[in-house]
C-alpha positions in Angstrom: 196.9 4.2 137.9 199.9 3.3 136.0 198.9 -0.2 135.3 194.9 0.0 135.6 194.5 -3.2 133.8 197.4 -5.5 134.3 196.0 -7.5 137.1 193.0 -7.5 139.5 194.4 -6.3 142.9 196.3 -3.5 140.8 193.0 -1.7 140.8 192.6 -1.2 144.6 195.5 1.4 144.5 193.7 3.6 141.8 191.5 5.9 144.2 194.6 6.5 146.6 196.5 7.6 143.4 194.0 9.7 142.0 193.4 11.5 145.4 197.1 12.3 145.6 197.0 13.4 142.0 194.2 15.9 142.4 195.6 17.4 145.7 199.1 17.8 143.9 197.3 19.3 140.9 195.2 21.5 143.4 198.3 22.9 145.2 199.8 23.8 142.1 196.9 25.6 140.4 196.6 27.7 144.2 200.5 28.2 144.0 200.2 29.3 140.2 197.3 31.4 141.3 199.0 33.3 144.0 202.3 33.8 142.4 200.9 35.1 138.9 201.7 38.6 137.9 198.1 40.0 139.1 199.8 40.1 142.4 202.5 42.0 140.7 200.4 44.1 139.0 198.9 44.9 142.4 202.0 45.9 143.9 202.9 48.0 140.8 199.6 49.3 140.8 200.2 50.7 144.4 203.9 52.1 143.4 202.0 53.8 140.1 199.6 55.4 142.7 202.4 56.6 144.8 204.4 57.9 141.9 201.2 59.6 140.4 200.7 61.8 143.2 203.7 63.9 144.1 203.3 66.5 146.9 202.9 69.6 144.5 199.3 69.7 143.1 199.3 69.4 139.3 196.5 70.6 136.7 194.3 67.7 136.2 191.6 68.4 133.5 188.2 67.8 134.6 186.6 64.7 133.8 182.9 63.7 133.5 182.1 62.4 137.1 178.7 61.2 136.0 180.2 58.5 134.0 182.6 57.2 136.5 179.5 56.7 139.1 177.3 55.3 136.3 180.7 52.8 135.8 181.0 52.5 139.7 177.3 51.2 139.7 177.8 49.0 136.9 180.8 47.4 138.8 178.6 46.8 141.7 175.6 45.1 139.5 178.7 43.1 138.0 179.9 41.9 141.3 176.4 41.1 142.2 175.9 39.0 139.5 178.8 37.2 139.9 178.1 36.6 143.6 175.0 34.7 142.4 177.1 32.9 139.7 179.6 31.8 142.5 175.9 30.7 144.5 174.8 28.6 141.5 178.3 27.3 141.0 178.0 26.5 145.1 174.7 24.5 144.4 176.2 22.5 141.3 178.9 21.6 143.3 176.7 20.6 146.2 174.7 18.5 143.7 177.8 16.7 142.3 178.9 15.9 145.5 175.4 14.6 146.5 175.7 12.4 143.4 179.3 11.4 144.1 178.1 10.0 147.4 175.0 7.9 145.8 177.4 6.4 143.6 179.8 5.5 146.6 176.7 4.0 148.3 175.5 1.9 145.5 179.5 0.9 145.0 179.3 -0.4 148.7 175.8 -1.9 148.0 177.6 -3.9 145.2 180.6 -4.7 147.2 178.7 -6.0 149.8 176.5 -7.9 147.5 179.6 -9.4 146.1 180.9 -10.1 149.5 177.6 -12.2 150.0 177.9 -14.3 147.0 181.7 -14.9 148.1 180.5 -16.1 151.3 178.1 -18.6 149.5 180.7 -19.7 147.2 183.0 -20.4 150.1 180.2 -22.3 151.9 179.6 -24.4 148.8 183.1 -24.9 148.3 184.0 -26.2 152.0 181.3 -29.5 151.9 183.0 -30.2 148.1 186.5 -29.7 149.7 185.7 -32.0 152.7 183.9 -34.4 150.5 187.1 -35.8 148.5 189.1 -36.1 151.9 186.5 -38.7 153.5 186.4 -40.5 149.9 190.1 -40.3 149.3 190.5 -44.1 150.1 187.7 -44.8 147.6 188.1 -42.6 144.7 191.6 -42.5 143.7 191.1 -40.1 140.7 190.6 -37.7 143.2 194.0 -36.8 143.7 194.6 -35.6 140.5 192.1 -32.9 141.4 193.8 -32.4 144.8 197.1 -31.8 143.0 195.3 -29.5 140.5 193.8 -27.4 143.5 197.5 -27.5 145.2 198.6 -26.0 141.9 196.1 -23.5 141.9 196.5 -22.9 145.8 200.4 -22.1 144.6 199.2 -19.7 141.9 196.9 -17.9 144.4 199.7 -17.3 146.9 201.9 -15.9 144.5 199.4 -13.6 143.1 198.6 -12.7 146.8 202.3 -11.9 147.3 202.3 -9.7 144.3 199.5 -8.2 145.3 201.0 -7.5 148.7 204.1 -6.2 146.9 202.2 -3.7 145.0 200.1 -2.7 147.9 203.3 -1.8 149.7 204.7 0.0 146.7 201.5 1.9 146.4 201.2 2.6 150.1 204.9 4.2 149.8 203.7 6.2 146.7 200.5 7.5 148.6 202.7 8.4 151.7 204.9 10.3 149.5 202.3 12.0 147.6 200.6 13.1 151.3 204.1 14.5 152.0 204.8 16.1 149.1 201.0 17.7 149.2 201.7 18.7 153.0 205.1 20.7 152.1 203.0 22.5 148.7 200.1 23.2 151.3 203.0 24.9 153.8 204.4 26.7 150.9 200.9 27.8 149.8 200.0 29.0 153.5 203.3 30.8 153.4 202.8 32.7 149.9 199.2 33.7 150.9 200.7 35.4 154.4 203.2 36.8 152.1 200.6 38.2 149.9 198.5 39.3 153.0 201.7 41.3 154.4 202.0 42.9 151.0 198.7 43.6 150.5 198.5 45.4 153.9 201.6 47.3 153.1 200.2 48.7 149.9 197.0 49.6 151.7 199.1 51.2 154.7 200.8 53.3 151.7 197.7 54.0 150.1 196.2 55.0 153.3 199.2 57.4 153.4 199.3 58.8 150.1 195.1 59.6 150.8 196.0 61.4 154.1 198.7 63.3 152.6 196.3 64.2 149.7 193.6 65.3 152.4 196.0 67.2 154.3 197.1 69.4 151.1 193.5 70.1 150.1 192.7 71.2 153.7 195.9 73.5 153.6 194.9 74.9 150.1 191.0 75.4 151.3 192.6 77.3 154.4 194.5 79.3 152.4 191.8 80.2 150.3 189.6 81.0 153.0 192.3 83.2 154.4 192.3 85.1 151.2 188.8 85.4 150.9 188.5 86.5 154.6 191.3 89.0 154.2 189.9 90.4 150.8 186.6 90.9 152.9 188.2 92.8 155.3 190.1 95.4 153.0 186.6 95.8 151.1 184.9 96.6 154.1 188.1 98.7 155.1 187.9 100.5 152.0 184.2 101.0 152.1 184.6 102.5 155.6 187.3 104.9 154.4 185.3 105.8 151.5 182.1 106.4 153.2 184.2 108.7 156.0 185.6 110.8 152.8 182.3 111.3 151.7 180.5 112.0 155.0 183.4 114.9 155.3 182.9 115.9 151.6 179.3 116.2 152.2 179.7 118.3 155.3 182.1 120.5 153.8 179.8 120.8 150.6 176.7 121.6 153.0 178.7 124.2 154.9 180.0 126.0 151.5 176.3 125.8 150.3 174.9 127.2 153.3 177.7 130.3 153.2 176.4 130.8 149.1 173.2 130.9 150.1 173.8 133.6 152.9 175.7 135.7 150.7 172.7 135.1 147.8 170.1 136.1 150.4 172.0 139.5 151.1 172.7 140.2 147.7 168.8 139.4 147.1 167.8 141.8 149.6 169.9 144.6 148.4 168.3 143.9 144.7 165.0 143.8 146.2 165.4 147.3 147.8 166.9 148.7 144.6 164.5 147.3 142.6 161.5 148.7 144.9 162.8 152.0 144.4 162.7 151.8 140.9 159.1 150.5 140.9 157.7 153.3 143.2 159.3 155.8 140.5 158.2 154.3 137.5 154.7 153.4 138.9 153.4 157.1 138.6 154.4 157.3 135.0 152.7 153.8 134.1 149.2 155.0 136.1 147.7 157.1 133.2 148.2 154.6 130.6 145.4 152.3 130.2 146.5 150.0 128.0 150.0 149.5 129.7 147.9 148.7 132.7 145.9 146.3 131.1 148.8 144.8 129.3 150.9 144.7 133.0 147.5 142.9 134.5 147.6 140.3 131.6 151.4 140.0 132.2 150.9 139.6 136.1 148.0 136.7 135.0 150.4 135.0 132.5 153.3 135.6 135.3 151.2 133.8 138.1 150.2 130.8 135.4 153.9 130.3 134.9 154.6 130.5 138.6 152.1 127.9 139.2 153.9 125.7 136.3 157.2 126.0 137.8 156.1 125.2 141.4 154.4 122.0 139.6 157.7 121.6 138.3 159.3 122.0 141.7 156.6 119.3 143.3 157.5 117.3 140.0 161.2 117.3 140.7 160.6 116.7 144.4 158.3 113.6 143.9 161.5 112.2 141.6 163.7 112.7 144.5 161.2 110.9 146.8 160.9 108.2 144.3 164.6 107.7 144.5 164.9 107.6 148.1 162.1 105.2 147.9 163.9 102.9 145.4 167.0 103.2 147.6 165.0 101.9 150.3 163.4 99.0 148.5 167.1 98.0 146.9 168.2 97.7 150.6 165.1 95.6 151.5 165.5 93.4 148.2 169.3 93.1 149.0 168.5 91.6 153.0 165.9 89.7 151.5 168.4 88.0 148.9 170.9 87.6 151.8 168.4 85.5 153.9 167.2 83.9 150.7 171.1 82.7 149.9 171.8 81.8 153.7 168.7 79.6 153.6 169.7 78.1 150.2 173.4 77.4 151.5 171.9 75.7 154.5 169.6 73.4 152.1 172.6 72.5 150.2 174.7 71.6 153.0 172.0 69.5 154.2 171.6 67.9 150.8 175.2 67.4 150.4 175.3 65.5 154.0 172.7 63.1 152.5 174.4 62.3 149.2 177.4 61.7 151.2 175.7 59.3 153.6 173.9 57.6 150.7 177.5 57.3 148.9 178.9 56.1 152.2 176.3 53.2 152.6 176.6 52.3 148.9 180.1 51.7 149.3 179.8 50.0 152.6 177.7 47.6 150.8 179.9 47.0 148.1 182.6 46.1 150.7 180.5 44.0 152.7 179.2 42.2 149.6 182.8 41.5 148.5 183.8 40.3 152.2 180.9 37.9 151.8 181.7 36.5 148.6 185.5 36.1 149.7 183.9 34.3 152.6 181.7 32.1 150.6 184.5 31.1 148.3 186.9 30.3 151.1 183.8 28.2 152.8 183.2 26.3 149.4 187.0 25.8 149.2 187.0 24.1 152.8 183.8 22.2 152.1 185.7 20.9 148.6 188.7 19.8 150.8 186.4 18.2 153.5 184.7 16.4 150.8 188.0 15.3 149.3 189.3 13.8 152.3 185.9 12.1 152.9 186.3 10.8 149.4 189.9 9.7 150.3 188.8 7.8 153.5 185.9 6.0 151.8 188.5 5.2 148.8 190.9 4.1 151.3 188.0 2.1 153.1 187.2 0.5 149.9 190.7 -0.4 149.3 190.7 -2.1 152.4 187.8 -3.8 151.5 188.9 -4.6 148.1 192.3 -6.2 149.8 190.1 -8.7 151.6 187.8 -9.4 148.4 190.9 -9.9 146.4 192.1 -13.0 148.5 188.9 -14.7 148.0 187.6 -13.7 144.7 190.3 -12.4 142.2 187.8 -12.5 139.5 185.9 -9.6 140.8 188.8 -7.2 140.7 188.2 -6.6 136.9 184.9 -5.5 137.8 185.8 -3.2 140.6 188.8 -1.8 138.7 186.3 -0.6 135.6 184.1 0.8 138.3 187.1 2.8 140.0 188.2 4.0 136.7 184.5 5.5 135.9 184.4 7.2 139.7 188.2 8.4 139.0 187.3 10.2 135.7 183.7 11.4 137.3 186.0 12.9 140.2 188.4 14.6 138.0 185.8 16.0 135.8 184.3 17.5 139.1 187.5 18.7 140.1 188.2 20.4 137.0 185.1 22.2 136.9 185.9 23.4 140.3 189.1 24.3 139.6 187.8 26.4 136.5 185.3 28.3 138.5 188.0 28.9 141.3 190.3 30.2 138.9 187.5 32.6 137.2 186.5 33.9 140.6 190.2 34.8 141.4 190.6 36.4 138.2 187.5 38.6 138.4 188.4 39.8 141.8 191.8 40.8 140.7 190.1 42.3 137.9 187.7 44.6 140.4 190.6 45.4 142.7 192.7 46.8 139.6 189.1 48.7 138.6 188.6 50.2 142.1 192.0 51.0 142.3 191.8 53.3 139.0 188.6 54.8 140.1 190.1 56.0 143.1 193.3 57.4 141.3 190.8 59.4 139.1 188.8 60.5 142.1 192.1 61.7 143.9 193.1 63.5 140.8 189.8 65.3 140.7 190.0 66.3 144.6 193.7 67.7 143.6 192.4 69.7 140.9 189.4 71.2 142.9 191.8 74.4 144.3 192.6 75.2 140.5 188.8 75.6 139.9 188.4 77.5 142.7 191.5 80.1 141.6 189.2 80.6 138.5 186.2 81.1 140.1 187.9 83.8 142.3 189.8 85.1 139.2 186.6 85.6 137.3 185.2 87.5 140.3 188.4 89.8 140.1 187.6 90.1 136.6 183.9 91.2 136.9 185.1 93.8 139.6 187.7 95.2 137.2 185.0 95.5 134.4 182.6 97.0 136.8 185.1 99.6 138.0 185.7 100.5 134.4 181.8 100.9 133.5 181.5 103.1 136.3 184.6 105.5 135.9 183.5 105.9 131.9 179.8 106.7 133.4 181.0 109.2 135.7 182.8 111.1 133.1 179.7 111.1 131.0 177.7 112.2 133.9 180.3 115.2 134.3 179.9 116.0 130.3 176.0 116.0 130.7 176.1 118.3 133.6 178.2 120.8 131.2 175.6 120.2 128.6 172.8 121.0 131.2 174.5 124.3 132.2 175.0 125.2 128.4 171.2 124.6 128.3 170.5 126.9 131.3 172.6 129.6 129.7 170.6 129.2 126.5 167.5 129.6 128.5 168.9 132.9 130.1 169.6 134.4 127.0 166.0 133.8 125.8 164.9 135.5 128.8 167.0 138.5 128.2 165.7 138.6 124.8 162.1 138.8 126.1 162.9 141.9 127.9 163.6 143.6 124.7 160.7 143.0 122.7 157.0 142.4 122.6 156.6 140.7 126.2 153.1 138.8 125.2 154.5 137.2 122.4 158.0 136.3 124.3 155.4 135.0 127.4 153.5 132.9 125.2 156.9 131.4 123.4 158.1 131.1 127.1 155.1 129.2 127.8 155.3 126.9 125.1 159.1 126.2 125.7 157.9 125.5 129.3 155.7 123.0 128.0 158.3 121.5 125.6 160.3 121.2 128.8 157.6 119.7 131.1 157.1 116.9 127.8 161.0 116.2 128.2 160.5 115.7 131.9 157.7 113.4 131.4 159.7 111.8 128.5 162.6 111.3 130.9 160.9 110.0 133.4 159.7 107.2 130.6 163.0 107.0 130.1 163.9 106.3 133.9 161.2 103.5 133.7 162.7 102.0 130.6 166.0 102.1 132.0 164.9 100.5 134.9 163.2 97.6 133.1 166.7 97.4 130.8 168.6 97.0 133.8 166.1 95.0 135.5 166.6 92.6 132.6 170.6 93.1 132.4 170.9 92.3 136.1 168.9 89.3 136.2 170.2 87.9 133.4 173.7 88.2 134.7 172.5 87.0 137.9 170.9 84.0 136.5 174.3 83.0 134.4 176.2 83.7 137.6 173.9 81.1 139.7 174.2 78.4 136.8 177.9 78.9 137.1 177.6 78.6 140.7 175.3 75.7 140.7 177.6 73.8 138.3 180.6 74.4 140.7 178.5 73.3 143.9 177.4 70.3 141.5 181.0 69.3 140.5 182.1 69.8 144.3 179.2 67.5 145.4 180.0 64.8 142.8 183.6 64.6 144.1 182.7 64.8 147.7 180.2 62.0 146.9 183.0 60.1 144.8 185.2 60.5 147.5 183.4 58.6 149.7 184.2 58.0 153.4 188.0 59.0 152.9 187.0 62.5 152.1 189.2 65.0 154.1 187.7 67.6 156.3 188.8 70.5 154.1 186.6 69.5 151.3 183.6 69.4 154.0 184.2 72.7 154.9 184.1 73.9 151.1 180.6 73.8 150.4 179.7 76.2 153.1 182.5 78.6 152.3 181.2 79.0 148.6 177.9 78.9 149.7 178.8 82.0 151.4 180.9 83.6 148.7 179.4 87.2 147.9 179.4 88.8 144.4 178.6 92.0 143.4 175.4 91.2 141.3 172.7 89.6 143.5 171.6 86.1 142.9 168.1 85.3 142.7 166.2 82.1 142.1 165.9 80.9 138.7 162.5 81.7 137.9 162.4 84.9 140.1 162.5 88.6 138.9 163.0 90.9 141.6 162.8 94.6 140.4 166.3 96.8 140.8 166.5 100.5 141.9 169.2 101.4 138.7 169.7 105.0 140.2 170.5 103.1 143.8 172.9 100.7 142.4 174.4 103.4 140.6 175.1 105.2 143.5 176.4 102.6 145.8 178.7 101.5 142.8 179.7 105.3 142.4 180.1 105.6 146.2 182.3 102.1 146.4 184.3 103.2 143.6 185.4 106.7 145.5 184.2 108.9 142.3 183.5 112.3 144.3 179.6 113.8 143.4 179.1 117.1 142.6 177.3 119.3 144.9 173.9 119.9 144.0 172.5 123.4 142.7 171.7 126.3 144.6 169.1 125.4 147.3 167.1 127.0 150.0 167.3 126.1 153.5 164.8 123.2 153.2 166.0 122.2 149.6 164.1 124.9 147.5 165.2 127.9 145.9 164.0 131.6 147.0 162.5 134.0 144.5 160.8 137.5 144.8 157.0 137.5 143.9 154.9 140.3 142.8 154.3 141.6 145.7 157.4 141.3 147.9 156.4 137.9 149.2 158.9 134.8 149.1 157.7 132.2 146.2 159.2 128.8 146.3 160.8 127.4 143.3 162.2 123.9 142.8 166.2 123.2 142.8 166.7 123.2 139.6 170.3 122.4 139.8 169.4 119.4 141.7 166.5 118.1 139.1 168.6 118.8 136.4 171.5 116.9 137.8 169.5 114.0 138.5 167.8 113.7 134.9 171.2 114.2 133.6 172.6 111.4 135.5 169.5 109.1 134.6 169.9 109.9 131.1 173.5 109.0 130.9 172.8 105.7 133.1 170.1 104.8 130.3 172.7 105.2 127.7 175.2 103.6 129.5 172.5 100.5 130.1 171.6 100.4 126.3 175.3 100.4 125.2 175.1 103.6 122.9 177.2 106.7 123.5 175.8 109.4 125.4 174.9 112.7 123.6 175.7 115.6 126.0 172.8 117.8 124.6 169.7 119.1 126.1 166.4 120.3 124.8 167.6 123.7 123.6 170.4 122.2 121.8 168.1 119.6 120.3 166.0 122.3 119.0 168.8 124.5 117.7 171.0 121.9 116.0 174.1 120.5 116.7 176.2 123.2 115.0 174.4 126.3 116.2 176.0 127.9 119.2 174.2 129.3 122.0 173.5 132.7 121.9 175.4 134.7 125.0 173.7 136.4 127.7 173.5 140.3 127.8 172.1 142.8 130.1 172.1 142.6 134.1 170.9 139.0 134.3 174.0 137.6 132.4 176.0 140.0 134.7 174.6 138.8 137.9 174.8 135.1 137.0 178.4 136.1 136.0 179.1 137.3 139.6 177.3 135.4 141.4 176.5 131.8 140.0 175.0 130.6 143.0 171.8 132.7 142.5 168.7 130.5 141.7 168.0 131.3 138.0 164.3 130.6 138.0 163.8 133.3 140.7 165.7 135.6 138.9 163.7 134.9 135.7 160.4 135.3 137.5 161.7 138.9 138.6 162.5 139.5 134.8 159.3 138.9 133.9 157.3 140.7 136.6 159.6 144.0 136.0 161.2 143.9 132.8 162.0 147.6 132.8 164.0 147.4 136.4 166.1 144.5 135.3 167.4 146.8 132.2 
């Protein structure tokens, strides 16, 4: 197209030059796109990915996985939109090719019409050329016309020779352009093969890095599971050792208690013999005194009433112990139910995790399939456009041949054909520029999407590498909670020991008041003792209320802590599920085993449902924690053969009195527990100390009672107190 308007035949070589130029431009464009820095950036991206994942796991800050997931969904939507745009562009290209074919058909029809006109002109010229030959002898003036025709024929021959030269030159140029286009296409195929090999190498390196990272994660998870199993074995072994020690200690304490009870029974029998002798000697003196007899009868009546009250207190203490045992059994049932609920919840979470992983796998496969379909569609469009270009070149060559034939016959039509060829070339160039722009845009979008996918995969891998650090943090939190609970238990044990000392002081004051009862008016002292017993009974009722309040407070504390722990575990599980879902089908086997191990993680504070409130037996929990901490429990107070002390009645019969040491110890423990739960320091003062004030010292005991208790501390104090009430003179 260097000389579009010099002569008529020069326009015949226009389409071939146009097709060669467009093929050259296409080869340069594809070569430039393939050798652009985008492929280098992909290789650099793979190298950076390899360098950003060293063998040692580094601490990676936790990122917002939900935002990444939303970005991935947005990318999928954008890819779908791009595929739709490519389809629309394909339709537009098909429409333009159809319009070009219609125009070519119109041009062919015009050429045929012009050929028919030329044939008509030739038919008209032939008789006109034959007529002068016949009339030559007659018309001499026609010789001039013949000479003019000869000159015109010479000019036509010269024009034909020039046209043939130009056609040969254009044919040579076309062949050279075709050879150059073939070379460039060969280079382009070589570059495509090299790029494909480079991508395969990068994908192999990326897959190797992912396998290494998955192997490291598997090793870390296996190490954590081994540590957890080892810790569980150590804890179970420790519990078994403490259980054995506790059983031995309880057996020894019961044997010592049995020996003490036998010694106390022998001493009690001796004391009963001496008291009976003194009673027979003094009974004769008291028989003549009616007032003393009435007082004695009244004292016996009051004493029976007091004995009934003591029996009621013993029954209350027995009910309290039975209530403690029932609470212990209920705690065991609740713990079993909680373990079953946790197992069911773990199975449910595992099933949900599997479903979510399958859903993510399907989404990723759909995205890859869409990408492959888009690539196939682009390749198909490129092939179709090449075929259309070849068809256009063939049609243009055919038109050029027809124009060669027509140029020798009618040079006047060459100008029209040149104009039509120029218009057709402009339209073809516009269509090719549009197609090249669309292809360049699609390649740029594909490279950008590959970069974004590689960055997202790198972020997911960093999160997976940071997962062992999160697991270690959770285990550290569990250890801190365990150490804190051990410290609280030890402090509570010391407070309970201090409470036992305070209770003993209260019992000493009670014995001193009993000693004072012997020395003064028995009726008034009996009334005072009744009032004290009533206050003591009220205090026991208050203590029961405090126990209920402590149960409620402990319930609230345990439920709050369990809810917080459940929320933390749920957040950890959600983060693990998000990482597992984002990791997709390339997830290692160790991360799949992580969810059941987290579901089976045992903590000391029991976990409950978010809206479920389970009653907790505070006394049972305290005993379990005390037993786990290895704190030796104090032996209970003096008991009889069946947990009750023995005392002497008015007629020498054995009257059962409750085990005061046991009940008092239990109440002191419960009061200390209430103080520990409420967060206030426990005051080791009993009811007697509360009545006499903080600075008043207890009155020391005197007489036979104090001496007997000093020699035999295992004697049941309530039984001795009942004896003193019945026989005040014998105890002096």
